[in-house]
C-alpha positions as CSV (number, residue, x, y, z in Angstrom):
1,M,0.0,0.0,0.0
2,V,2.7,2.4,1.0
3,K,4.8,1.4,-2.1
4,L,2.0,2.2,-4.5
5,H,0.8,5.3,-2.7
6,A,3.5,7.0,-0.6
7,P,1.3,9.6,1.1
8,S,-0.7,6.8,2.8
9,Q,2.2,6.4,5.2
10,N,1.1,9.6,6.9
11,A,-2.3,8.1,7.9
12,L,-3.1,8.8,11.6
13,V,-5.9,6.4,12.2
14,Y,-7.1,3.1,10.7
15,G,-10.0,0.9,11.6
16,T,-10.6,-2.8,11.3
17,D,-13.3,-5.4,12.3
18,G,-10.9,-7.1,14.8
19,E,-9.4,-9.6,12.3
20,K,-5.8,-10.3,13.2
21,A,-4.6,-10.3,9.6
22,L,-6.0,-6.9,8.9
23,S,-4.6,-5.5,12.2
24,E,-1.1,-6.7,11.5
25,G,-1.3,-5.8,7.8
26,F,-2.0,-2.1,8.7
27,G,0.1,-2.1,11.8
28,R,3.4,-2.9,10.1
29,P,3.4,-0.1,7.5
30,L,1.7,2.3,9.9
31,P,3.4,1.8,13.2
32,F,2.5,5.3,14.6
33,A,-1.2,5.3,13.6
34,L,-4.0,4.7,16.0
35,H,-6.0,1.4,15.6
36,L,-9.7,1.6,16.1
37,M,-11.9,-1.6,16.3
38,C,-15.5,-1.7,15.2
39,D,-17.9,-1.5,18.0
40,I,-20.6,-3.6,16.2
41,H,-18.2,-6.5,15.4
42,M,-17.0,-6.6,19.0
43,R,-20.6,-6.7,20.2
44,D,-21.4,-9.6,17.8
45,N,-18.4,-11.5,19.1
46,I,-19.4,-11.1,22.7
47,D,-23.1,-12.0,21.9
48,S,-21.9,-15.1,20.1
49,K,-19.8,-16.3,23.0
50,L,-22.6,-15.6,25.5
51,S,-25.1,-17.6,23.4
52,Q,-22.5,-20.4,23.0
53,L,-22.2,-20.7,26.8
54,G,-26.0,-20.9,27.2
55,I,-26.4,-17.6,29.1
56,C,-30.0,-16.3,28.7
57,A,-30.8,-13.0,27.1
58,P,-31.6,-10.9,30.3
59,V,-28.3,-12.0,31.9
60,S,-26.4,-11.5,28.6
61,E,-27.7,-7.9,28.5
62,E,-26.1,-7.3,31.9
63,Y,-22.7,-8.5,30.6
64,R,-23.0,-6.3,27.5
65,T,-23.9,-3.2,29.7
66,D,-20.8,-3.8,31.8
67,I,-18.5,-4.0,28.8
68,F,-20.1,-1.4,26.5
69,R,-22.3,1.5,27.5
70,K,-26.0,2.0,27.8
71,N,-28.3,5.0,27.7
72,I,-31.4,5.1,29.9
73,G,-33.2,8.2,28.9
74,S,-30.8,11.1,29.6
75,I,-28.7,8.9,31.9
76,R,-25.6,7.3,30.4
77,I,-24.2,4.2,32.1
78,A,-20.5,3.9,31.3
79,G,-18.9,0.5,30.5
80,L,-15.4,-0.9,30.2
81,S,-15.0,0.7,26.8
82,D,-15.5,4.2,28.3
83,A,-12.3,3.9,30.4
84,S,-10.1,7.0,30.0
85,N,-6.8,5.1,30.3
86,P,-5.5,1.5,30.5
87,A,-5.1,1.6,34.3
88,E,-8.7,2.5,34.8
89,F,-9.7,-0.3,32.4
90,D,-7.8,-2.9,34.4
91,A,-9.2,-1.6,37.6
92,K,-12.8,-2.0,36.3
93,V,-12.1,-5.5,35.1
94,V,-10.9,-6.5,38.5
95,S,-13.9,-5.0,40.2
96,L,-16.3,-6.8,37.9
97,S,-14.6,-10.2,38.1
98,E,-16.4,-11.6,41.2
99,E,-19.7,-10.2,40.1
100,W,-19.5,-11.9,36.7
101,K,-18.7,-15.2,38.3
102,R,-21.7,-15.0,40.6
103,R,-24.1,-13.8,37.9
104,H,-24.3,-17.1,36.1
105,P,-22.9,-20.6,36.4
106,Q,-21.0,-20.1,33.2
107,G,-19.7,-16.6,34.3
108,G,-16.3,-17.9,35.2
109,R,-15.8,-19.4,31.7
110,F,-16.9,-16.1,30.1
111,L,-14.5,-14.1,32.3
112,T,-11.6,-16.4,31.2
113,Y,-12.6,-15.9,27.6
114,F,-12.9,-12.2,27.9
115,N,-9.5,-11.7,29.7
116,K,-7.7,-14.0,27.2
117,Y,-9.1,-12.7,23.9
118,K,-11.0,-9.5,24.2
119,A,-9.7,-7.4,27.1
120,E,-6.4,-6.4,25.4
121,Q,-8.2,-5.6,22.1
122,I,-10.7,-3.3,23.9
123,K,-8.0,-1.6,26.0
124,K,-5.8,-0.8,22.9
125,A,-8.4,0.0,20.3
126,M,-11.8,0.9,21.8
127,T,-11.4,2.9,25.0
128,A,-12.6,6.5,25.3
129,E,-9.0,7.8,25.3
130,V,-8.2,6.1,21.9
131,R,-11.5,7.2,20.3
132,S,-11.2,10.8,21.4
133,M,-7.6,11.0,20.1
134,A,-8.9,9.7,16.8
135,G,-11.3,12.7,16.5
136,L,-14.6,11.0,17.4
137,G,-15.5,13.8,19.9
138,F,-15.4,14.2,23.7
139,P,-17.1,12.2,25.1
140,P,-16.3,10.2,22.0
141,S,-18.8,8.3,19.9
142,A,-18.5,4.6,19.1
143,Y,-16.6,3.6,16.0
144,D,-18.2,1.3,13.5
145,Q,-17.7,0.2,9.9
146,N,-21.3,0.6,8.7
147,A,-20.3,3.0,6.0
148,K,-17.5,0.7,4.7
149,E,-19.8,-2.3,4.8
150,C,-22.4,-0.4,3.0
151,M,-20.0,0.6,0.2
152,N,-18.9,-3.1,0.0
153,S,-22.6,-4.2,-0.4
154,V,-23.2,-1.5,-3.1
155,L,-20.2,-2.7,-5.1
156,Q,-21.2,-6.3,-4.6
157,R,-24.7,-5.6,-6.1
158,E,-23.1,-3.7,-9.0
159,K,-20.8,-6.7,-9.6
160,D,-23.8,-9.1,-9.6
161,N,-25.4,-7.0,-12.3
162,T,-22.5,-7.6,-14.6
163,G,-23.1,-11.4,-14.5
164,K,-19.5,-12.2,-13.7
165,K,-18.3,-14.2,-10.7
166,R,-14.9,-12.6,-10.6
167,L,-13.6,-9.3,-11.9
168,S,-10.1,-8.5,-13.0
169,L,-8.3,-5.5,-11.5
170,P,-9.0,-3.1,-14.4
171,Q,-12.7,-4.3,-14.5
172,C,-13.0,-3.7,-10.7
173,A,-11.5,-0.2,-11.1
174,R,-14.0,0.7,-13.9
175,L,-16.8,-0.7,-11.8
176,I,-15.9,1.5,-8.8
177,R,-15.5,4.6,-11.1
178,T,-18.9,4.0,-12.7
179,T,-20.6,3.5,-9.3
180,V,-19.0,6.6,-7.8
181,A,-20.0,8.7,-10.8
182,R,-23.6,7.5,-10.6
183,Q,-23.8,8.3,-6.9
184,R,-22.4,11.7,-7.5
185,T,-25.1,12.3,-10.2
186,E,-27.8,11.2,-7.7
187,E,-26.4,13.6,-5.1
188,Q,-26.4,16.5,-7.6
189,L,-30.0,15.8,-8.5
190,A,-31.0,15.8,-4.9
191,L,-29.2,19.1,-4.5
192,I,-31.5,20.8,-7.0
193,G,-34.6,19.1,-5.7
194,I,-35.2,16.3,-8.3
195,G,-34.3,12.6,-8.4
196,D,-35.0,9.8,-6.0
197,L,-32.9,11.1,-3.1
198,E,-33.7,14.1,-0.8
199,L,-31.4,16.4,1.1
200,D,-31.2,16.0,4.9
201,P,-32.9,18.8,6.7
202,L,-29.5,19.9,8.2
203,Y,-28.3,20.7,4.6
204,L,-31.3,22.4,3.2
205,D,-29.4,25.7,3.1
206,L,-27.2,24.3,0.4
207,A,-30.2,23.5,-1.9
208,V,-30.5,25.3,-5.2
209,D,-33.6,25.7,-7.3
210,E,-33.6,23.7,-10.5
211,T,-34.3,26.7,-12.7
212,T,-31.6,28.8,-10.9
213,F,-29.0,26.0,-11.2
214,Y,-29.5,25.5,-15.0
215,R,-29.2,29.3,-15.6
216,K,-25.7,29.3,-14.1
217,T,-22.6,29.0,-16.2
218,A,-20.5,25.8,-16.2
219,Q,-18.0,27.5,-13.7
220,Q,-20.9,28.6,-11.4
221,K,-22.4,25.1,-11.4
222,Q,-19.0,23.6,-10.5
223,A,-18.7,26.1,-7.7
224,V,-22.1,25.1,-6.3
225,L,-21.3,21.4,-6.5
226,K,-17.8,21.9,-5.0
227,K,-19.3,23.7,-2.0
228,F,-21.7,20.9,-1.4
229,N,-19.1,18.1,-1.7
230,Q,-16.8,19.9,0.7
231,Q,-19.3,20.2,3.5
232,K,-18.4,18.6,6.8
233,V,-20.8,16.2,8.6
234,R,-23.3,18.2,10.6
235,A,-24.8,16.8,13.8
236,E,-27.8,18.0,15.8
237,D,-27.1,19.6,19.1
238,I,-28.6,17.1,21.6
239,A,-27.2,18.7,24.7
240,S,-30.1,19.3,27.1
241,T,-30.3,22.6,29.0
242,S,-30.2,22.4,32.8
243,A,-33.1,23.7,35.0
244,N,-31.2,26.9,35.8
245,D,-30.7,27.8,32.2
246,E,-33.0,30.4,30.8
247,P,-35.3,29.2,28.0
248,P,-34.4,30.7,24.6
249,P,-36.6,33.6,23.5
250,T,-39.3,32.8,21.0
251,V,-41.6,34.9,18.9
252,G,-44.0,32.1,18.0
253,P,-45.3,31.7,14.5
254,L,-44.7,34.6,12.2
255,S,-47.6,36.9,11.5
256,I,-47.4,36.0,7.8
257,S,-47.3,32.3,6.6
258,P,-45.1,31.1,3.7
259,Q,-48.2,30.8,1.5
260,Q,-49.3,34.4,2.3
261,S,-45.8,35.8,1.5
262,A,-46.3,35.0,-2.2
263,I,-42.5,34.5,-2.7
264,I,-41.9,32.3,-5.7
265,R,-38.1,32.9,-6.1
266,V,-37.3,30.5,-3.2
267,P,-38.2,26.8,-3.3
268,Y,-41.2,26.3,-1.0
269,S,-39.4,23.6,1.1
270,L,-36.7,26.1,1.9
271,L,-39.1,29.0,2.4
272,K,-41.1,26.9,4.8
273,A,-38.0,26.0,6.8
274,M,-36.9,29.7,6.9
275,F,-40.3,30.8,8.3
276,S,-40.3,27.9,10.8
277,K,-36.7,28.7,12.1
278,A,-37.5,32.4,12.2
279,G,-40.5,31.8,14.4
280,S,-38.5,29.7,16.9
281,L,-35.4,31.8,16.9
282,N,-33.5,28.5,16.9
283,F,-31.5,28.5,13.7
284,P,-27.8,28.1,12.7
285,A,-26.0,30.9,11.0
286,F,-26.5,29.5,7.5
287,S,-26.2,31.8,4.5
288,F,-28.9,32.0,1.8
289,A,-27.0,34.3,-0.5
290,A,-28.4,32.6,-3.6
291,Y,-31.9,33.9,-2.7
292,S,-31.0,37.1,-0.7
293,L,-33.2,35.8,2.2
294,C,-32.6,34.0,5.5
295,A,-34.4,33.2,8.7
296,Q,-32.5,35.8,10.7
297,V,-33.8,38.6,8.5
298,L,-37.3,37.3,8.8
299,A,-37.1,37.1,12.6
300,V,-35.7,40.7,12.9
301,A,-38.4,42.0,10.6
302,E,-41.1,40.2,12.7
303,L,-39.7,41.6,16.0
304,D,-39.7,45.1,14.5
305,N,-43.3,44.7,13.2
306,N,-42.1,45.3,9.7
307,L,-42.4,41.8,8.2
308,D,-45.2,42.8,5.8
309,D,-43.2,45.8,4.5
310,Y,-40.0,43.8,4.2
311,L,-41.8,41.1,2.1
312,K,-43.3,43.7,-0.2
313,W,-39.8,45.3,-0.7
314,Y,-38.3,41.8,-1.3
315,K,-40.9,40.9,-4.0
316,K,-40.4,44.3,-5.7
317,V,-36.6,44.4,-5.7
318,K,-35.4,40.9,-5.5
319,Q,-38.2,38.9,-7.1
320,T,-38.1,40.0,-10.8
321,P,-40.8,38.6,-13.1
322,A,-39.9,35.7,-15.4
323,N,-38.3,36.5,-18.7
324,V,-40.9,35.1,-21.1
325,I,-38.9,35.9,-24.2
326,A,-35.9,34.0,-22.9
327,L,-38.1,31.1,-22.1
328,A,-39.6,31.1,-25.5
329,E,-36.2,31.3,-27.2
330,M,-34.7,28.5,-25.2
331,D,-32.9,25.8,-27.3
332,L,-33.4,27.8,-30.5
333,P,-30.6,28.1,-33.0
334,S,-28.3,31.2,-32.9
335,S,-29.6,32.4,-36.3
336,R,-33.2,32.5,-35.1
337,G,-35.3,35.4,-36.6
338,T,-32.9,36.3,-39.4
339,K,-33.8,35.9,-43.1
340,R,-31.3,34.1,-45.3
341,K,-30.1,36.2,-48.3
342,A,-31.3,35.2,-51.7
343,T,-27.9,35.6,-53.4
344,Q,-24.6,34.7,-51.9
345,I,-21.3,36.3,-52.8
346,R,-19.1,33.9,-54.6
347,K,-16.1,32.9,-52.4
348,G,-12.6,33.1,-53.8
349,G,-10.7,35.6,-56.1
350,K,-10.8,35.8,-59.9
351,N,-8.9,33.3,-62.1
352,T,-5.9,35.2,-63.5
353,N,-4.3,32.2,-65.3
354,K,-6.6,32.4,-68.4
355,Q,-4.9,33.6,-71.6
356,P,-6.4,36.7,-73.2
357,R,-8.2,36.3,-76.5
358,T,-7.8,38.7,-79.5
359,V,-10.6,39.3,-81.9
360,V,-9.9,40.4,-85.5
361,E,-12.8,41.6,-87.6
362,N,-12.5,41.9,-91.5
363,Y,-15.4,43.5,-93.3
364,I,-15.9,42.3,-96.9
365,D,-16.5,44.8,-99.8
366,H,-19.3,43.5,-102.1
367,G,-18.3,45.7,-105.0
368,E,-15.4,43.7,-106.3
369,M,-14.3,40.2,-105.8
370,P,-10.6,39.1,-106.2
371,S,-9.6,37.3,-109.4
372,A,-8.1,33.8,-109.6
373,S,-4.6,35.2,-110.4
374,T,-4.7,37.4,-107.4
375,I,-5.6,34.4,-105.2
376,T,-2.8,32.4,-106.9
377,S,-0.2,35.1,-106.3
378,D,-1.2,35.6,-102.7
379,A,-1.2,31.8,-101.9
380,T,1.6,30.3,-99.9
381,T,4.4,28.4,-101.5
382,S,3.2,25.1,-100.2
383,C,-0.1,25.2,-102.0
384,A,1.0,27.0,-105.2
385,C,1.1,23.8,-107.3
386,N,-2.5,23.0,-106.5
387,I,-3.7,26.4,-107.5
388,M,-1.8,26.3,-110.9
389,E,-3.4,23.0,-111.8
390,C,-6.8,24.5,-111.2
391,V,-6.2,27.5,-113.6
392,S,-3.9,25.9,-116.2
393,D,-6.8,25.3,-118.8
394,G,-7.8,29.0,-118.6
395,T,-11.0,28.2,-116.8
396,A,-11.9,30.9,-114.3
397,L,-12.5,29.8,-110.8
398,P,-16.1,30.0,-109.7
399,S,-16.9,33.2,-107.8
400,P,-17.8,32.7,-104.2
401,P,-21.4,33.4,-103.3
402,K,-22.2,36.9,-102.4
403,M,-22.6,37.6,-98.7
404,Q,-25.5,39.6,-97.2
405,E,-25.1,43.2,-96.5
406,G,-23.2,43.8,-93.2
407,A,-21.8,40.3,-93.0
408,F,-18.2,39.9,-91.8
409,Q,-15.7,37.3,-91.3
410,V,-14.2,36.8,-87.9
411,G,-10.8,35.2,-87.4
412,L,-9.5,34.2,-83.9
413,L,-5.8,34.4,-83.4
């Protein structure tokens, strides 16, 4: 792995399902990285051993509570996996040993199994200290491999659709690339409010109206998608307020409902969420720059008794009417509305390689025709003999026919 991709040697944390081959395979090239073990796989292993020993379900739940944690309402019962350091973990195991033996006849065998196979794994890869150092919060949340298992199941279904039992390395790479591209497309469709998927309510501030999205340029679309893809995972604040804390101020429902506002520029789902958050004054500082409207502004306008005036101003200034001409001309060719010329100018220059032609015109006088002797004297040397033979007997040559008035003979040189 490190040979093929050198930056992977800088990994700080890696997680496994507890399999020894995986742990050693990652541990050798990443000796300084933290190792996390999946909470779900460890629970399954513990449950399997308890069931194998014949320990009934109610008693098994007590063992699981001692090892892991359990929430009863707002009360959190810590387990061995919540130890803050190895010394605390060992002390808790010692304190639970006698109780585990008395709890069930097979409790001693389970304690032996736990100390031999599971105690060291939990102490090194599942305690609160390790999980908090890996960035899972404080108090830290449990680590599991649900997301990785989900990705594996998705790729397995895609492979089944190919009809092949085994895939070569290039085929596997192409399958992963195609699957990731399809999932990205589904996410983009959810971002603009279409498709089979829907945005989580915590990310509604990132939603963009379909019409607004397709009016953007290619660079603007990429900026919207980049902002969405780079978002960090958001979690709801579940911390409860104590009895001494003052309740947050509320203004109740706004004096104007989303339907009465007649705002059509903002998608109704987002508009409804804005009005709801503005009425409770319990909203994060999310920006709605794409619509020039947010819950904070609505809440302030309501507290100042100017909500009606503000909505009128917003609809007049920010909510421009639809461009009907642009909608009518959508997808039309660029030469729409122009009449094509009847004649076209011939392309290319004139041909200058043609030889000029000279025209010679000889007009014939009808008054006097040349005699045979004149013709003979004017003939060329090469045809003189032929002409003499014709006139040797004294017979005059026949006169050529008279030409009409104005006729002429044209010779081309």
